[in-house]
C-alpha positions in Angstrom: -43.6 106.2 -93.9 -42.1 105.3 -96.5 -42.9 106.4 -99.9 -42.3 104.3 -103.1 -42.5 105.3 -106.9 -45.1 102.3 -108.5 -45.6 102.7 -112.3 -48.3 102.1 -113.7 -48.9 98.4 -115.1 -48.7 100.2 -119.3 -45.0 100.7 -118.3 -44.3 97.9 -116.0 -43.1 95.4 -118.3 -40.3 98.5 -119.8 -38.9 99.5 -116.4 -37.8 96.1 -115.5 -35.8 96.0 -119.6 -34.7 99.9 -119.1 -33.1 101.9 -115.8 -34.7 105.0 -115.5 -33.8 107.9 -113.7 -35.0 111.3 -111.8 -33.7 114.3 -111.5 -34.9 116.2 -108.5 -34.0 120.0 -106.9 -34.7 122.5 -104.4 -37.8 124.4 -106.5 -38.0 127.3 -104.1 -36.0 129.9 -105.9 -35.1 128.9 -109.8 -31.4 129.4 -109.0 -27.8 129.4 -107.5 -28.3 133.5 -107.7 -31.4 134.0 -105.6 -31.0 131.2 -103.5 -27.5 132.5 -102.5 -29.3 135.9 -101.7 -32.3 134.3 -99.6 -30.1 133.4 -96.6 -32.7 132.8 -94.4 -33.7 130.0 -96.3 -30.1 128.6 -98.1 -30.1 125.6 -97.5 -26.6 124.4 -98.8 -26.0 125.4 -94.8 -22.5 122.9 -94.7 -18.9 125.6 -94.7 -17.5 124.3 -97.7 -20.2 123.8 -100.0 -21.2 125.0 -103.3 -24.9 125.6 -105.0 -25.3 124.6 -108.3 -28.1 125.7 -111.4 -30.4 122.4 -111.9 -30.8 122.0 -115.6 -35.0 121.6 -114.8 -35.3 124.6 -112.4 -34.0 125.9 -108.6 -31.1 124.2 -107.3 -28.2 121.7 -105.9 -26.1 121.5 -103.1 -22.4 119.8 -103.5 -19.3 119.8 -101.2 -16.8 121.0 -102.5 -14.2 118.0 -101.7 -17.1 115.6 -103.4 -17.5 113.7 -100.8 -20.3 114.1 -97.7 -23.5 115.8 -97.1 -24.2 119.8 -98.5 -28.1 120.4 -97.0 -26.7 119.5 -93.1 -24.6 121.6 -90.9 -21.1 120.4 -90.9 -21.4 117.7 -93.7 -18.7 118.7 -95.5 -15.3 117.9 -94.7 -12.6 120.9 -94.5 -11.2 121.0 -98.2 -7.3 122.1 -98.5 -6.2 125.9 -98.3 -5.9 127.3 -102.1 -3.1 129.6 -102.2 -0.2 130.7 -99.7 -1.3 134.1 -100.3 -1.5 135.9 -96.9 -4.7 137.1 -97.4 -6.5 134.9 -99.7 -9.8 132.9 -98.3 -9.9 129.3 -99.0 -12.1 127.3 -101.0 -15.0 127.6 -98.1 -15.1 131.6 -98.9 -19.5 132.3 -99.7 -20.2 135.4 -100.4 -17.3 136.9 -101.9 -13.5 136.4 -102.4 -10.3 138.3 -102.1 -8.5 136.1 -104.7 -10.6 133.3 -106.8 -10.2 130.1 -105.7 -8.1 127.3 -107.8 -11.0 125.6 -110.1 -13.0 128.4 -110.9 -15.0 128.6 -114.3 -14.0 131.1 -117.3 -16.3 130.9 -119.7 -19.6 130.2 -119.9 -20.8 129.3 -123.5 -18.8 131.6 -125.7 -18.5 134.3 -122.9 -14.4 134.7 -120.7 -16.0 135.4 -117.4 -12.6 137.0 -116.1 -12.5 138.0 -111.6 -14.1 139.5 -110.0 -16.7 138.2 -111.6 -17.5 134.7 -110.8 -20.3 132.1 -111.5 -19.5 129.9 -108.3 -18.9 130.3 -104.5 -15.9 131.8 -103.8 -15.2 132.9 -107.7 -16.0 136.3 -107.2 -15.1 139.6 -105.1 -18.2 140.6 -104.3 -21.9 139.5 -104.3 -23.3 142.0 -107.0 -20.2 140.9 -109.4 -22.6 136.8 -108.9 -23.4 135.6 -112.4 -25.2 132.6 -113.7 -24.4 130.6 -116.5 -27.8 129.4 -117.8 -27.7 126.4 -120.4 -29.6 127.4 -123.4 -32.5 126.8 -124.6 -32.9 125.1 -126.9 -30.4 122.3 -125.4 -28.8 122.1 -128.4 -27.7 126.2 -127.7 -25.0 127.5 -125.9 -25.3 128.5 -122.5 -25.6 132.1 -121.8 -24.2 134.8 -118.8 -27.5 136.6 -116.6 -26.9 139.2 -114.7 -30.7 139.5 -113.9 -33.8 137.1 -114.7 -34.1 140.0 -118.2 -30.5 140.6 -118.8 -28.1 138.7 -120.8 -24.6 139.7 -120.9 -22.7 139.9 -123.8 -19.5 141.1 -123.2 -16.7 141.8 -120.3 -14.8 144.3 -120.0 -12.6 144.4 -117.1 -10.1 147.7 -118.3 -12.8 149.5 -119.7 -14.9 148.6 -116.3 -18.5 148.0 -118.6 -20.6 145.1 -119.3 -22.2 144.7 -122.8 -25.9 143.5 -122.3 -28.5 142.8 -123.7 -32.7 142.0 -123.4 -33.3 144.7 -120.9 -36.9 146.2 -121.6 -36.7 150.5 -119.9 -33.3 151.9 -118.2 -35.9 152.4 -114.8 -36.4 148.9 -114.6 -32.8 148.3 -114.1 -32.0 151.2 -112.2 -35.0 150.9 -110.3 -33.8 147.0 -109.3 -32.3 147.6 -105.6 -29.7 144.5 -106.5 -27.6 146.7 -108.5 -27.0 149.7 -106.7 -22.9 150.2 -108.1 -24.5 149.8 -111.8 -25.4 152.7 -114.1 -26.7 152.2 -117.0 -25.9 154.1 -120.2 -26.8 153.5 -124.3 -30.2 153.1 -126.5 -31.9 150.3 -127.7 -31.8 146.8 -126.3 -28.1 146.6 -126.9 -27.0 148.4 -123.9 -23.5 149.5 -122.1 -23.8 148.5 -118.3 -20.3 150.8 -116.2 -19.9 149.0 -113.0 -17.8 149.3 -109.5 -16.1 146.6 -107.0 -17.1 148.7 -104.3 -19.1 151.5 -103.6 -16.1 153.7 -101.8 -14.5 156.5 -103.3 -10.6 155.4 -104.4 -9.9 158.3 -101.3 -11.7 155.8 -98.6 -10.6 152.9 -100.1 -7.4 153.1 -100.4 -7.5 153.9 -97.0 -9.0 151.1 -96.3 -6.5 148.7 -96.4 -8.1 145.2 -95.4 -11.0 145.6 -98.4 -8.8 147.4 -100.9 -9.3 145.5 -104.3 -6.6 147.0 -106.5 -4.0 144.4 -105.5 -2.0 144.0 -108.9 1.3 145.6 -108.8 1.1 149.0 -111.5 -2.4 148.7 -110.9 -4.7 152.4 -110.2 -8.2 153.2 -108.5 -11.1 155.1 -110.6 -13.3 156.1 -109.6 -17.1 155.3 -111.1 -19.8 157.5 -111.8 -22.8 157.8 -113.3 -23.3 159.9 -117.2 -26.8 160.7 -116.5 -27.2 161.6 -113.1 -23.6 162.3 -113.1 -23.9 160.3 -109.3 -21.1 158.3 -107.5 -21.6 154.8 -107.6 -17.6 153.8 -106.8 -14.4 152.6 -107.9 -13.4 150.3 -109.5 -9.5 148.5 -111.0 -7.6 149.5 -113.9 -3.8 148.7 -115.2 -1.4 151.8 -115.0 -0.4 153.2 -118.4 2.1 150.5 -119.7 0.2 148.0 -118.7 -2.2 145.2 -119.0 -4.2 142.7 -117.4 -6.1 142.2 -114.4 -5.6 144.4 -111.8 -8.3 142.6 -109.2 -5.6 139.3 -109.3 -2.0 139.5 -107.8 1.0 141.0 -109.9 -1.8 140.4 -113.1 -0.9 143.5 -114.3 2.2 142.9 -116.8 4.3 145.5 -119.2 2.5 146.2 -122.9 4.9 146.0 -125.6 3.2 148.3 -127.8 5.8 148.0 -130.4 3.4 144.7 -131.0 0.1 147.0 -131.3 1.2 149.4 -134.3 -2.2 149.9 -134.9 -3.3 151.3 -131.0 0.3 152.6 -131.4 1.2 154.5 -133.8 5.4 154.8 -134.9 6.5 156.4 -137.9 10.3 155.7 -137.1 12.1 152.6 -134.9 9.5 151.2 -132.5 11.6 150.0 -129.0 9.9 148.5 -125.8 10.5 149.8 -122.3 9.3 148.4 -118.7 5.6 150.4 -118.8 6.4 152.9 -122.3 8.0 152.3 -125.4 10.2 155.0 -127.5 9.8 155.6 -131.4 12.9 157.4 -132.8 13.1 159.2 -136.0 16.0 160.8 -137.6 17.4 164.3 -136.1 16.2 166.2 -139.1 12.7 164.7 -140.0 12.5 165.8 -136.0 13.1 169.3 -136.4 11.1 169.3 -139.2 8.4 168.2 -137.6 8.8 170.1 -134.1 8.9 173.3 -136.5 5.8 173.0 -138.5 3.9 171.5 -135.5 5.2 173.5 -132.4 2.6 176.4 -133.1 -0.1 174.7 -133.9 -0.2 172.8 -131.0 0.3 175.4 -129.0 -2.7 177.3 -130.8 -4.5 174.3 -130.4 -3.7 174.1 -126.6 -4.8 177.4 -125.8 -8.6 177.1 -127.6 -9.2 173.7 -125.7 -8.2 175.4 -122.1 -10.7 178.1 -122.9 -13.4 176.1 -124.1 -13.0 173.1 -120.8 -12.7 176.0 -118.9 -16.2 177.4 -119.9 -17.3 174.0 -120.3 -16.5 172.8 -116.1 -18.3 176.1 -115.4 -21.1 175.5 -117.0 -21.3 172.2 -115.4 -21.2 173.2 -112.3 -23.7 176.6 -112.9 -26.1 173.0 -113.4 -24.9 171.0 -111.1 -25.4 174.3 -108.3 -28.8 174.4 -109.9 -29.9 171.1 -108.9 -28.7 170.9 -105.8 -30.6 174.4 -105.0 -33.5 172.8 -106.6 -32.8 169.7 -104.8 -32.8 170.8 -101.3 -35.8 172.7 -101.7 -34.3 176.3 -102.0 -37.0 178.0 -103.7 -39.6 176.7 -100.7 -37.1 178.4 -98.8 -37.1 181.7 -100.2 -40.5 182.4 -99.9 -40.6 181.1 -96.2 -37.9 183.7 -95.4 -38.6 186.5 -98.1 -42.8 186.0 -96.5 -41.1 186.1 -92.9 -40.7 189.1 -91.3 -39.0 188.5 -87.9 -36.6 186.5 -90.3 -35.9 189.2 -93.2 -35.0 191.6 -89.9 -32.8 188.7 -88.7 -30.9 189.2 -91.6 -31.3 185.1 -92.5 -29.5 185.4 -96.1 -29.1 182.5 -98.9 -25.5 182.4 -99.2 -23.7 180.7 -102.6 -21.6 177.8 -102.3 -18.3 180.5 -104.0 -18.9 182.6 -100.7 -18.4 179.9 -98.2 -15.4 178.2 -100.4 -13.4 181.7 -100.2 -14.7 181.7 -96.3 -13.2 178.5 -95.3 -10.9 178.1 -97.9 -12.4 175.6 -100.1 -13.1 174.2 -96.4 -9.8 173.2 -95.7 -9.3 170.7 -92.9 -7.4 173.2 -90.9 -10.3 175.0 -90.1 -13.0 172.3 -88.9 -13.4 173.1 -85.3 -15.5 170.1 -84.6 -16.8 167.2 -85.9 -19.7 164.8 -84.6 -22.0 162.0 -86.3 -24.0 164.1 -88.3 -21.6 166.3 -89.8 -18.6 168.8 -89.7 -18.1 172.1 -88.4 -15.6 174.8 -89.4 -14.9 178.6 -89.1 -15.2 180.9 -91.7 -14.8 184.5 -92.2 -17.0 186.2 -95.0 -16.2 189.2 -97.2 -17.3 191.6 -94.2 -15.3 190.3 -91.6 -18.3 188.5 -89.7 -16.3 185.3 -88.2 -18.8 182.1 -88.9 -19.6 178.6 -88.3 -20.4 176.6 -90.8 -22.1 173.1 -90.3 -21.9 170.5 -93.1 -24.0 167.7 -93.1 -21.8 163.9 -94.5 -25.4 162.8 -96.1 -27.4 164.3 -98.2 -30.9 161.9 -97.4 -34.4 163.0 -97.7 -34.9 163.1 -93.6 -32.1 165.4 -93.2 -33.2 167.2 -95.4 -36.3 168.5 -93.8 -34.7 168.7 -90.7 -32.5 171.4 -92.5 -35.1 173.1 -93.4 -36.9 173.1 -90.0 -34.1 173.9 -88.3 -33.5 177.1 -91.1 -37.2 177.7 -90.4 -37.2 177.8 -86.4 -34.0 179.9 -86.3 -35.1 182.4 -88.7 -37.6 183.3 -86.0 -35.8 183.1 -82.8 -34.1 186.2 -81.7 -32.5 185.7 -78.5 -28.5 186.5 -76.6 -29.0 182.8 -74.9 -30.3 180.6 -78.6 -27.8 180.5 -81.3 -27.5 183.3 -83.8 -28.0 181.7 -87.7 -26.7 184.0 -90.0 -27.8 181.8 -93.3 -27.8 178.6 -94.8 -26.2 177.5 -98.6 -28.3 175.5 -100.9 -25.8 174.9 -103.5 -23.7 172.4 -102.6 -24.6 168.1 -102.5 -25.4 169.1 -98.7 -26.8 171.9 -97.6 -24.6 174.2 -95.4 -25.9 176.0 -92.2 -23.6 179.6 -91.0 -24.0 180.4 -87.8 -22.4 182.9 -85.2 -19.0 181.8 -84.4 -19.1 180.8 -80.4 -15.4 180.1 -79.7 -15.4 178.2 -75.9 -16.9 175.1 -76.5 -19.9 173.1 -75.0 -20.9 173.7 -71.3 -20.4 169.6 -71.1 -16.7 169.9 -72.3 -16.7 172.5 -69.0 -18.7 170.5 -67.0 -16.7 167.0 -67.8 -13.8 167.0 -70.0 -10.5 167.4 -67.9 -7.3 169.2 -68.7 -4.1 168.4 -67.2 -5.4 165.8 -65.2 -8.2 167.3 -63.8 -11.7 169.2 -64.2 -11.1 173.4 -64.1 -13.0 175.0 -61.4 -16.6 176.2 -61.6 -18.2 178.2 -59.2 -21.5 177.9 -57.6 -22.0 181.5 -59.3 -21.5 180.5 -62.8 -23.1 177.3 -62.6 -26.5 179.1 -60.6 -25.7 181.4 -64.0 -25.4 179.3 -66.6 -28.5 177.0 -65.6 -30.7 180.8 -65.3 -29.5 181.8 -69.0 -30.4 178.2 -69.9 -33.7 177.9 -68.8 -34.4 181.9 -70.0 -34.0 180.4 -73.4 -36.3 178.1 -73.1 -38.8 179.9 -71.7 -38.3 182.0 -74.3 -38.9 179.2 -77.0 -41.6 177.9 -75.6 -43.9 181.1 -74.5 -42.1 184.5 -75.6 -41.1 183.6 -79.4 -43.8 184.0 -82.4 -44.9 180.5 -82.4 -44.2 178.0 -79.7 -41.2 176.0 -80.0 -40.5 172.7 -78.7 -36.2 172.0 -79.0 -36.8 168.1 -77.7 -32.9 168.0 -77.5 -31.5 170.2 -74.8 -28.9 168.6 -73.4 -25.3 169.7 -72.0 -23.2 169.3 -75.2 -26.2 171.6 -77.1 -25.2 174.5 -74.9 -22.4 176.5 -76.5 -20.3 179.4 -74.0 -18.5 182.6 -75.6 -15.7 184.0 -74.4 -17.4 186.0 -71.7 -18.7 182.0 -70.5 -22.6 183.2 -71.7 -24.4 179.7 -72.6 -26.3 179.9 -76.1 -28.3 176.9 -76.9 -28.1 175.5 -80.2 -28.2 172.6 -82.9 -32.5 172.1 -83.2 -32.8 169.8 -86.0 -35.0 167.6 -83.6 -37.2 170.9 -83.0 -40.3 171.2 -83.6 -43.3 174.0 -83.6 -46.4 173.8 -81.6 -49.7 175.1 -83.1 -51.5 177.3 -80.6 -54.5 175.3 -80.5 -52.5 171.5 -78.9 -51.6 170.5 -76.2 -48.8 168.2 -77.1 -47.3 166.4 -80.5 -47.4 162.8 -81.6 -43.8 162.2 -83.3 -41.3 159.3 -83.3 -39.6 159.6 -80.1 -35.6 161.1 -80.8 -33.5 162.3 -78.2 -30.6 161.4 -76.1 -30.3 159.0 -73.6 -29.8 160.2 -70.2 -32.0 163.3 -71.3 -35.3 162.0 -72.2 -38.6 162.3 -70.6 -40.5 158.8 -70.1 -43.1 159.8 -70.3 -42.4 161.1 -74.0 -40.6 157.8 -74.6 -43.7 155.7 -73.7 -46.3 157.6 -75.3 -44.9 159.5 -78.2 -46.8 162.2 -76.9 -44.2 165.7 -76.9 -44.8 168.3 -75.3 -42.8 171.7 -73.4 -42.8 169.2 -70.2 -40.4 167.0 -72.3 -37.7 170.1 -72.4 -38.6 170.9 -69.1 -37.2 167.1 -67.5 -33.8 167.6 -70.0 -33.2 170.5 -67.9 -33.6 169.0 -65.1 -30.7 165.9 -65.9 -28.8 169.9 -66.8 -29.6 171.1 -63.5 -28.7 167.8 -62.0 -25.3 167.7 -64.1 -24.3 171.6 -62.4 -25.0 170.2 -59.2 -23.0 166.8 -59.3 -20.7 167.3 -61.7 -22.0 164.0 -62.9 -22.0 162.5 -66.9 -26.1 161.9 -67.8 -25.2 158.0 -67.5 -23.1 157.0 -64.5 -22.0 153.9 -62.5 -23.3 153.4 -59.1 -22.0 151.6 -56.1 -22.7 147.8 -57.9 -20.7 148.7 -61.3 -23.6 148.7 -63.1 -25.7 151.9 -65.6 -27.3 153.9 -64.5 -29.3 157.2 -65.8 -28.0 160.3 -63.5 -31.6 161.7 -62.9 -32.8 158.4 -61.3 -29.8 158.1 -58.5 -30.2 161.1 -58.2 -33.7 161.4 -57.0 -32.6 158.0 -54.9 -29.8 159.5 -53.7 -31.6 162.8 -52.2 -34.1 160.6 -50.4 -31.6 158.3 -49.2 -28.3 160.1 -48.5 -27.3 163.3 -46.8 -27.0 166.5 -49.3 -22.7 166.3 -49.1 -23.2 162.9 -50.3 -24.8 163.4 -53.6 -23.2 167.4 -54.1 -19.8 168.6 -55.6 -17.9 169.7 -53.0 -16.6 172.8 -54.5 -20.7 174.1 -54.6 -20.8 173.4 -50.6 -17.8 174.6 -49.9 -18.6 178.4 -52.3 -23.1 178.0 -51.1 -25.1 178.5 -48.5 -27.0 174.9 -48.2 -30.4 176.8 -48.5 -29.2 178.1 -51.7 -28.0 174.2 -52.6 -30.9 172.8 -51.6 -33.6 175.1 -53.2 -31.7 174.3 -56.6 -31.4 170.5 -55.9 -35.7 170.8 -54.9 -36.0 172.3 -58.4 -34.4 169.6 -60.1 -36.5 166.7 -58.5 -39.8 168.8 -59.5 -37.8 168.8 -63.0 -37.6 165.3 -62.6 -40.3 164.5 -62.3 -42.0 161.6 -63.9 -45.8 162.6 -64.5 -45.1 165.7 -66.5 -48.2 167.4 -65.4 -46.3 167.8 -61.6 -43.4 169.8 -63.7 -43.2 172.7 -63.6 -43.4 175.2 -66.4 -40.2 176.7 -67.7 -41.1 180.3 -67.0 -41.6 179.5 -63.5 -38.4 177.4 -63.4 -36.4 180.6 -65.1 -38.2 183.1 -62.6 -37.0 180.9 -59.9 -33.1 181.1 -60.8 -33.4 184.4 -60.5 -34.7 184.7 -57.4 -31.1 182.5 -56.3 -28.7 184.1 -58.7 -30.2 187.6 -57.3 -28.7 185.8 -54.2 -32.5 185.3 -52.4 -32.1 183.6 -50.2 -32.6 183.0 -46.8 -29.5 184.7 -44.7 -27.4 182.9 -42.9 -28.2 182.8 -38.5 -26.1 184.8 -36.5 -25.1 184.6 -33.1 -27.6 185.9 -30.8 -30.4 185.7 -33.7 -33.1 183.2 -33.6 -33.6 180.4 -36.2 -36.3 177.1 -36.3 -34.9 174.1 -36.0 -34.1 172.0 -38.7 -36.5 169.3 -37.6 -39.3 171.6 -37.3 -39.0 173.8 -40.1 -39.2 170.2 -41.8 -41.9 168.7 -41.0 -41.9 165.1 -40.8 -39.0 164.6 -43.7 -36.8 165.9 -41.5 -34.6 167.7 -44.6 -34.1 171.2 -43.2 -35.2 174.8 -44.0 -37.4 177.4 -43.4 -41.4 176.6 -42.9 -43.6 179.2 -44.6 -46.3 180.5 -41.7 -48.3 182.4 -44.0 -51.4 182.0 -44.0 -54.9 183.2 -45.5 -55.5 185.3 -42.7 -52.5 186.0 -41.1 -49.2 188.8 -42.0 -46.2 188.1 -43.4 -43.8 186.5 -40.9 -40.5 186.4 -43.4 -39.1 188.0 -46.5 -40.4 187.4 -49.6 -36.9 185.6 -50.3 -37.7 183.1 -47.0 -40.6 183.1 -48.2 -39.0 181.6 -52.1 -36.9 179.3 -50.7 -39.9 178.1 -48.8 -42.3 177.7 -51.0 -39.5 175.4 -52.9 -39.3 173.0 -49.7 -43.1 172.0 -49.9 -43.4 168.9 -51.0 -45.4 168.5 -54.7 
């Protein structure tokens, strides 16, 4: 089909005498600014292409070289490189430029547009600094510079880090716009001032990130930008150092200021002499001595007053800020929970002040750091009563993490068990809440099992492994059935088992835990846990109950038996869950090829087999067939008491392994107790036998 434009008869004669021009544009977005943000439907798909606002609305695409088709991939030829600077991109840069290309527009109407702001691709440093130059209405008016559809920019200050804007109706309309996270609004009325930042990092972190640090010019400084109304940190900007002026975002653009040529700003009542980065003002010696003597005392007096007032002002600001953080972190709610919970009050759970914890950690000195993780940092602290504690400081103050924090405090305040890490209290006066635990000094069970020291793993006896398993099972059994309310840990793993100096295991990290009502058998929650330990049925259904913790504990049992990590590499070089490999190996391989050789040398084979069978039951894919943690604890306590069948001495009669095991040929001791029969073996032998019976 070939569409044509057919004029009506009334105008056919005119079209024969005059040439007509038809304007067109891409109408799906009002201008280039919105088109660039809609990346999925952006029509300028060719490299080295630019976008241009259309006077009839919408936008057009063109090649930077002036030739080619910007609407097809690869339709524009490569332009020449615009600079020899090693970090400057070519003209094809799209959503941000380290330095602007050479032919960038520098004005819109009577408005100057300094870099890092820009109105065309390749001319702005970051996408949020992209402005729109819109033709004036009516046509005779000058073009105007827009930040948003309803916001006009009337002045840009690079040194002051502000935009003068016009046209906003309400501050909340501007601040709620997710397109402007690096702007902060201030001022009153329609004409307002906007503070802006080049990036959302602090100066400290920005200087470490050399590849994206934007203060390019020599003699430039980094300045942190905060919202005056909320004291929220926005990001950082650049400015020329004192005694220099220019654009700090351009290479070598901060030049020496000649203060002597600006007498209104730099007052000198003597002889002014400019120097590099500064100036001097010389006076006669008599005048200098006179002025110095007359003003010295007054200056000292004023300085003392200013210092006192400044200290008081800073103290009041800190107090208000701490109160604000306390309310934001739901401190009042937590105080009510602790005061209403008798068990928490008896356990001595306390809400600490920020000043106490700063003193305990030497103001969170980096030398006090004892651990770092994905969610925060742990510091070693010494309280005023000489207790040594571990202080957990989160990295992000997100609502979800504050909810987890409240959850962890409310759970831990109800727990009192020798194998559960003790919570001393918390602090709510900082931007992110702090937890204060007892100090557990000997690392984690994961470190002991899997981290090498001096090129080899530390020896770990069978008795120690069995004791670790029994202590962890006892803690989980307490959480499930003995605590005042049933608690599901939901993230049982070796990394969350801490070890004391005496190698006592303590279960920690209850941020993901949940309380389950007595009248419910399970909870439906978003799946959360660690791969390698996650209950498959919980993963597929989202239904959480105590058997999910049993499965995770089964993985710990396998780690203790095999001394292998929860995610392993099998014989074919593929990554595989240790639990799946263990279940397969128990069916297909001899016990000696699966277990850690050290425990096979120390322990009786019957005891190792009992623990392996228990791990198999805990890892059963059907959670209804898994034992409870109370049952697991009891069976491990029997093994810890060495209540397994003794080795057969010479002259004694032992049942053949094949007979004892039945058809599976695994060996062991078969139970010989029926309803009417008498006890044929000891209680210990019957326990071993019960573990070997398929469930």
